[in-house]
N, CA, C and O atoms as a Tinker XYZ file with bonds, in Angstrom:
   288  protein
     1  N      0.999000   -1.044000    0.275000    73     2
     2  CA     0.392000   -0.377000   -0.040000    64     1     3
     3  C      0.240000    1.335000    0.221000    63     2     4     5
     4  O     -0.235000    1.827000    1.245000    81     3
     5  N      0.797000    2.161000   -1.043000    73     3     6
     6  CA     1.680000    3.107000   -0.744000    64     5     7
     7  C      0.771000    4.281000    0.150000    63     6     8     9
     8  O     -0.424000    4.438000    0.397000    81     7
     9  N      2.617000    5.332000    0.633000    73     7    10
    10  CA     1.518000    6.085000    1.687000    64     9    11
    11  C      0.600000    7.108000    1.895000    63    10    12    13
    12  O      0.216000    7.676000    2.917000    81    11
    13  N      0.200000    7.282000    0.165000    73    11    14
    14  CA    -1.311000    8.284000    0.831000    64    13    15
    15  C     -1.792000    7.263000    0.537000    63    14    16    17
    16  O     -0.705000    6.796000    0.200000    81    15
    17  N     -2.479000    6.444000    0.349000    73    15    18
    18  CA    -3.407000    5.708000    0.403000    64    17    19
    19  C     -3.405000    4.925000    1.807000    63    18    20    21
    20  O     -4.378000    5.003000    2.557000    81    19
    21  N     -2.675000    4.438000    2.011000    73    19    22
    22  CA    -2.135000    3.794000    4.372000    64    21    23
    23  C     -2.562000    5.226000    5.134000    63    22    24    25
    24  O     -2.866000    5.279000    6.326000    81    23
    25  N     -2.523000    6.664000    4.002000    73    23    26
    26  CA    -2.884000    7.843000    5.285000    64    25    27
    27  C     -4.492000    7.677000    4.938000    63    26    28    29
    28  O     -5.074000    6.872000    5.664000    81    27
    29  N     -4.965000    8.067000    4.335000    73    27    30
    30  CA    -5.970000    7.666000    3.716000    64    29    31
    31  C     -6.862000    7.180000    4.958000    63    30    32    33
    32  O     -7.559000    7.853000    5.717000    81    31
    33  N     -6.632000    5.854000    4.928000    73    31    34
    34  CA    -7.132000    4.736000    5.614000    64    33    35
    35  C     -7.470000    4.903000    6.519000    63    34    36    37
    36  O     -8.578000    5.036000    7.039000    81    35
    37  N     -6.099000    4.919000    6.940000    73    35    38
    38  CA    -5.575000    5.842000    8.966000    64    37    39
    39  C     -6.453000    6.616000    9.489000    63    38    40    41
    40  O     -7.011000    6.387000   10.562000    81    39
    41  N     -6.682000    7.766000    8.650000    73    39    42
    42  CA    -7.506000    9.056000    8.567000    64    41    43
    43  C     -9.256000    8.355000    8.863000    63    42    44    45
    44  O     -9.960000    8.934000    9.690000    81    43
    45  N     -9.675000    7.411000    8.296000    73    43    46
    46  CA   -11.226000    7.050000    7.433000    64    45    47
    47  C    -11.481000    6.321000    8.964000    63    46    48    49
    48  O    -12.410000    6.638000    9.707000    81    47
    49  N    -10.274000    5.092000    9.324000    73    47    50
    50  CA   -10.409000    4.500000   10.194000    64    49    51
    51  C    -10.417000    5.483000   11.874000    63    50    52    53
    52  O    -10.787000    5.062000   12.970000    81    51
    53  N    -10.122000    6.228000   11.684000    73    51    54
    54  CA    -9.920000    7.154000   13.007000    64    53    55
    55  C    -11.061000    7.831000   12.756000    63    54    56    57
    56  O    -11.749000    7.848000   13.776000    81    55
    57  N    -11.721000    8.567000   11.580000    73    55    58
    58  CA   -13.276000    9.221000   11.979000    64    57    59
    59  C    -14.445000    7.851000   12.023000    63    58    60    61
    60  O    -15.582000    8.081000   12.435000    81    59
    61  N    -14.132000    6.715000   11.655000    73    59    62
    62  CA   -14.667000    5.913000   11.501000    64    61    63
    63  C    -15.425000    5.201000   13.435000    63    62    64    65
    64  O    -16.423000    4.775000   14.017000    81    63
    65  N    -14.465000    5.439000   13.534000    73    63    66
    66  CA   -13.890000    5.195000   15.165000    64    65    67
    67  C    -14.711000    5.746000   16.655000    63    66    68    69
    68  O    -15.270000    5.314000   17.663000    81    67
    69  N    -14.238000    7.285000   15.813000    73    67    70
    70  CA   -14.948000    8.268000   16.330000    64    69    71
    71  C    -16.130000    8.997000   16.386000    63    70    72    73
    72  O    -16.349000    9.924000   17.167000    81    71
    73  N    -17.171000    8.399000   15.230000    73    71    74
    74  CA   -18.266000    8.411000   15.067000    64    73    75
    75  C    -19.521000    7.819000   15.501000    63    74    76    77
    76  O    -20.714000    8.114000   15.567000    81    75
    77  N    -18.289000    6.314000   15.919000    73    75    78
    78  CA   -19.006000    5.261000   16.234000    64    77    79
    79  C    -19.910000    3.961000   15.242000    63    78    80    81
    80  O    -20.600000    2.983000   15.527000    81    79
    81  N    -19.354000    4.732000   13.749000    73    79    82
    82  CA   -19.694000    3.665000   12.529000    64    81    83
    83  C    -19.066000    1.983000   12.774000    63    82    84    85
    84  O    -19.730000    0.983000   12.501000    81    83
    85  N    -17.839000    1.960000   13.271000    73    83    86
    86  CA   -17.089000    1.000000   13.827000    64    85    87
    87  C    -16.573000    0.827000   15.249000    63    86    88    89
    88  O    -16.191000    1.620000   16.110000    81    87
    89  N    -16.696000   -0.464000   15.185000    73    87    90
    90  CA   -16.597000   -0.947000   17.151000    64    89    91
    91  C    -15.692000   -2.041000   16.708000    63    90    92    93
    92  O    -15.726000   -2.652000   15.640000    81    91
    93  N    -14.996000   -2.162000   17.563000    73    91    94
    94  CA   -13.594000   -3.153000   18.128000    64    93    95
    95  C    -14.085000   -3.843000   19.279000    63    94    96    97
    96  O    -13.308000   -3.681000   20.219000    81    95
    97  N    -15.309000   -4.719000   19.642000    73    95    98
    98  CA   -16.467000   -4.944000   21.027000    64    97    99
    99  C    -14.807000   -4.568000   22.036000    63    98   100   101
   100  O    -13.930000   -5.328000   22.446000    81    99
   101  N    -14.952000   -3.297000   22.117000    73    99   102
   102  CA   -13.959000   -2.832000   23.778000    64   101   103
   103  C    -12.913000   -3.198000   23.557000    63   102   104   105
   104  O    -12.256000   -3.783000   24.417000    81   103
   105  N    -12.696000   -3.084000   22.979000    73   103   106
   106  CA   -10.453000   -3.616000   21.864000    64   105   107
   107  C     -9.829000   -1.978000   21.467000    63   106   108   109
   108  O     -8.702000   -1.689000   21.066000    81   107
   109  N    -11.708000   -0.521000   21.903000    73   107   110
   110  CA   -11.020000    0.289000   21.130000    64   109   111
   111  C     -9.727000    1.606000   21.236000    63   110   112   113
   112  O     -9.467000    2.605000   20.565000    81   111
   113  N     -9.022000    0.817000   22.716000    73   111   114
   114  CA    -8.171000    1.088000   23.681000    64   113   115
   115  C     -7.458000    0.740000   23.012000    63   114   116   117
   116  O     -6.788000    1.770000   22.936000    81   115
   117  N     -6.605000   -0.469000   21.888000    73   115   118
   118  CA    -5.709000   -1.229000   21.809000    64   117   119
   119  C     -5.293000   -0.651000   20.401000    63   118   120   121
   120  O     -4.134000   -0.479000   20.025000    81   119
   121  N     -6.412000   -0.390000   19.709000    73   119   122
   122  CA    -6.525000    0.442000   18.004000    64   121   123
   123  C     -6.257000    1.736000   18.537000    63   122   124   125
   124  O     -5.367000    2.323000   17.921000    81   123
   125  N     -6.847000    2.479000   19.674000    73   123   126
   126  CA    -5.941000    4.130000   19.449000    64   125   127
   127  C     -4.744000    4.059000   19.517000    63   126   128   129
   128  O     -3.916000    4.728000   18.899000    81   127
   129  N     -4.495000    2.800000   20.686000    73   127   130
   130  CA    -2.959000    2.810000   21.123000    64   129   131
   131  C     -2.005000    2.896000   19.397000    63   130   132   133
   132  O     -1.293000    3.778000   18.915000    81   131
   133  N     -2.500000    1.344000   18.810000    73   131   134
   134  CA    -1.599000    1.762000   17.662000    64   133   135
   135  C     -1.622000    2.670000   16.745000    63   134   136   137
   136  O     -0.585000    2.985000   16.162000    81   135
   137  N     -3.014000    3.338000   16.420000    73   135   138
   138  CA    -3.399000    4.574000   15.321000    64   137   139
   139  C     -2.137000    5.712000   16.470000    63   138   140   141
   140  O     -1.385000    6.426000   15.807000    81   139
   141  N     -1.979000    5.813000   18.168000    73   139   142
   142  CA    -1.281000    7.047000   18.302000    64   141   143
   143  C      0.263000    6.593000   18.015000    63   142   144   145
   144  O      1.069000    7.466000   17.691000    81   143
   145  N      0.569000    5.593000   18.101000    73   143   146
   146  CA     1.925000    5.194000   17.046000    64   145   147
   147  C      2.027000    5.595000   15.825000    63   146   148   149
   148  O      3.205000    5.500000   15.480000    81   147
   149  N      1.356000    6.004000   14.986000    73   147   150
   150  CA     1.744000    6.166000   13.837000    64   149   151
   151  C      2.252000    7.493000   13.701000    63   150   152   153
   152  O      1.689000    8.322000   14.416000    81   151
   153  N      3.581000    8.093000   12.637000    73   151   154
   154  CA     4.152000    9.037000   13.081000    64   153   155
   155  C      4.191000    9.623000   11.764000    63   154   156   157
   156  O      4.500000    8.879000   10.833000    81   155
   157  N      3.793000   11.462000   11.411000    73   155   158
   158  CA     3.596000   11.792000    9.675000    64   157   159
   159  C      5.014000   12.434000    9.648000    63   158   160   161
   160  O      5.495000   12.839000   10.706000    81   159
   161  N      5.595000   12.527000    8.660000    73   159   162
   162  CA     7.120000   13.506000    7.674000    64   161   163
   163  C      6.570000   14.687000    7.454000    63   162   164   165
   164  O      5.817000   15.553000    7.899000    81   163
   165  N      7.041000   14.465000    6.855000    73   163   166
   166  CA     7.191000   16.592000    6.753000    64   165   167
   167  C      6.328000   16.900000    5.237000    63   166   168   169
   168  O      6.344000   18.021000    4.730000    81   167
   169  N      5.855000   16.153000    4.840000    73   167   170
   170  CA     4.562000   16.009000    3.635000    64   169   171
   171  C      4.316000   16.004000    4.191000    63   170   172   173
   172  O      5.175000   16.771000    4.625000    81   171
   173  N      3.224000   15.682000    5.711000    73   171   174
   174  CA     2.207000   15.607000    6.224000    64   173   175
   175  C      1.222000   14.227000    6.049000    63   174   176   177
   176  O      0.012000   14.181000    6.272000    81   175
   177  N      2.185000   13.006000    5.535000    73   175   178
   178  CA     1.651000   11.612000    4.896000    64   177   179
   179  C      2.197000   10.611000    5.887000    63   178   180   181
   180  O      3.378000   10.814000    6.172000    81   179
   181  N      1.840000    9.964000    6.260000    73   179   182
   182  CA     1.995000    8.420000    7.598000    64   181   183
   183  C      3.526000    8.399000    7.117000    63   182   184   185
   184  O      3.633000    8.927000    6.010000    81   183
   185  N      5.025000    7.825000    7.765000    73   183   186
   186  CA     5.797000    7.956000    8.226000    64   185   187
   187  C      5.363000    6.310000    8.335000    63   186   188   189
   188  O      5.139000    5.810000    9.438000    81   187
   189  N      5.242000    5.298000    6.714000    73   187   190
   190  CA     4.896000    3.622000    7.283000    64   189   191
   191  C      5.735000    3.090000    7.820000    63   190   192   193
   192  O      5.509000    1.881000    7.768000    81   191
   193  N      7.295000    3.456000    8.725000    73   191   194
   194  CA     7.939000    2.713000    9.336000    64   193   195
   195  C      7.063000    2.350000   10.765000    63   194   196   197
   196  O      7.175000    1.386000   11.522000    81   195
   197  N      6.498000    3.075000   10.792000    73   195   198
   198  CA     5.755000    3.797000   12.308000    64   197   199
   199  C      4.398000    2.721000   12.077000    63   198   200   201
   200  O      4.208000    2.026000   13.076000    81   199
   201  N      3.450000    2.474000   10.967000    73   199   202
   202  CA     2.497000    1.737000   11.203000    64   201   203
   203  C      2.951000   -0.057000   11.755000    63   202   204   205
   204  O      3.836000   -0.649000   11.138000    81   203
   205  N      2.550000   -0.431000   12.410000    73   203   206
   206  CA     2.619000   -1.743000   12.871000    64   205   207
   207  C      1.820000   -2.542000   12.254000    63   206   208   209
   208  O      0.854000   -2.167000   11.589000    81   207
   209  N      2.285000   -4.123000   12.490000    73   207   210
   210  CA     1.587000   -5.040000   11.377000    64   209   211
   211  C     -0.056000   -4.929000   11.653000    63   210   212   213
   212  O     -1.075000   -4.743000   10.987000    81   211
   213  N      0.459000   -5.249000   13.582000    73   211   214
   214  CA    -1.465000   -5.351000   13.791000    64   213   215
   215  C     -2.206000   -4.165000   12.904000    63   214   216   217
   216  O     -2.826000   -4.320000   11.851000    81   215
   217  N     -2.013000   -3.180000   13.487000    73   215   218
   218  CA    -2.443000   -1.785000   12.670000    64   217   219
   219  C     -2.518000   -2.022000   11.169000    63   218   220   221
   220  O     -3.534000   -1.571000   10.640000    81   219
   221  N     -1.610000   -2.666000   10.343000    73   219   222
   222  CA    -1.853000   -3.220000    8.753000    64   221   223
   223  C     -2.795000   -4.025000    8.637000    63   222   224   225
   224  O     -3.083000   -4.331000    7.481000    81   223
   225  N     -3.553000   -4.612000    9.700000    73   223   226
   226  CA    -4.666000   -6.070000    9.380000    64   225   227
   227  C     -6.307000   -5.088000    9.925000    63   226   228   229
   228  O     -7.494000   -4.880000    9.675000    81   227
   229  N     -5.566000   -4.892000   10.501000    73   227   230
   230  CA    -6.969000   -3.488000   11.241000    64   229   231
   231  C     -7.488000   -2.804000   10.320000    63   230   232   233
   232  O     -8.678000   -2.519000   10.187000    81   231
   233  N     -6.227000   -2.399000    9.374000    73   231   234
   234  CA    -6.981000   -1.373000    8.217000    64   233   235
   235  C     -7.592000   -1.900000    7.400000    63   234   236   237
   236  O     -8.507000   -1.415000    6.735000    81   235
   237  N     -6.861000   -3.680000    7.320000    73   235   238
   238  CA    -7.841000   -4.449000    6.109000    64   237   239
   239  C     -9.075000   -4.906000    6.486000    63   238   240   241
   240  O    -10.110000   -4.917000    5.819000    81   239
   241  N     -8.898000   -5.256000    7.525000    73   239   242
   242  CA   -11.192000   -5.932000    8.236000    64   241   243
   243  C    -11.549000   -4.297000    8.360000    63   242   244   245
   244  O    -12.764000   -4.137000    8.470000    81   243
   245  N    -11.261000   -3.823000    8.364000    73   243   246
   246  CA   -12.381000   -1.933000    8.675000    64   245   247
   247  C    -12.679000   -1.690000    7.311000    63   246   248   249
   248  O    -13.751000   -1.204000    6.950000    81   247
   249  N    -11.585000   -2.079000    6.391000    73   247   250
   250  CA   -12.223000   -1.566000    4.422000    64   249   251
   251  C    -13.121000   -2.351000    3.666000    63   250   252   253
   252  O    -13.878000   -2.048000    2.743000    81   251
   253  N    -12.715000   -4.212000    4.665000    73   251   254
   254  CA   -13.451000   -4.996000    4.005000    64   253   255
   255  C    -14.683000   -5.112000    4.915000    63   254   256   257
   256  O    -15.685000   -5.221000    4.207000    81   255
   257  N    -14.929000   -5.125000    6.011000    73   255   258
   258  CA   -16.168000   -4.446000    6.650000    64   257   259
   259  C    -17.156000   -2.970000    5.468000    63   258   260   261
   260  O    -18.248000   -2.702000    4.967000    81   259
   261  N    -16.079000   -2.587000    5.578000    73   259   262
   262  CA   -17.286000   -1.101000    4.924000    64   261   263
   263  C    -17.320000   -1.608000    3.706000    63   262   264   265
   264  O    -18.532000   -1.604000    3.492000    81   263
   265  N    -16.772000   -2.081000    2.673000    73   263   266
   266  CA   -17.034000   -3.273000    1.578000    64   265   267
   267  C    -18.048000   -4.076000    1.831000    63   266   268   269
   268  O    -18.995000   -3.642000    1.176000    81   267
   269  N    -18.366000   -5.015000    2.427000    73   267   270
   270  CA   -19.301000   -5.602000    2.497000    64   269   271
   271  C    -20.924000   -5.024000    3.115000    63   270   272   273
   272  O    -22.121000   -5.182000    2.874000    81   271
   273  N    -20.172000   -4.397000    3.895000    73   271   274
   274  CA   -21.677000   -3.189000    4.332000    64   273   275
   275  C    -22.200000   -2.608000    3.504000    63   274   276   277
   276  O    -23.397000   -2.333000    3.585000    81   275
   277  N    -20.888000   -2.006000    1.718000    73   275   278
   278  CA   -21.740000   -1.204000    1.234000    64   277   279
   279  C    -22.895000   -2.170000    0.244000    63   278   280   281
   280  O    -23.868000   -1.497000   -0.095000    81   279
   281  N    -22.918000   -3.818000   -0.316000    73   279   282
   282  CA   -23.066000   -4.639000   -1.080000    64   281   283
   283  C    -23.432000   -5.320000   -0.009000    63   282   284   285
   284  O    -22.727000   -6.312000    0.180000    81   283
   285  N    -24.360000   -5.136000    0.839000    73   283   286
   286  CA   -25.268000   -5.652000    1.550000    64   285   287
   287  C    -26.393000   -4.784000    2.058000    63   286   288
   288  O    -27.285000   -5.273000    2.752000    81   287
């Protein structure tokens, strides 16, 4: 995933959790901890090296859930 797409996915995930659209069955604290670890570079996009593998899996799961919600 390129940095711009990754940045957009992270911002979308933050927004969906904040609005209550997406929940993680009481694990939101863990997800926010993973999101807090993400740093941005001078250009305003995420530093890929600060995105954990756990967060990448959460992003994939959230995207799959979003797509399935649109279909169903």
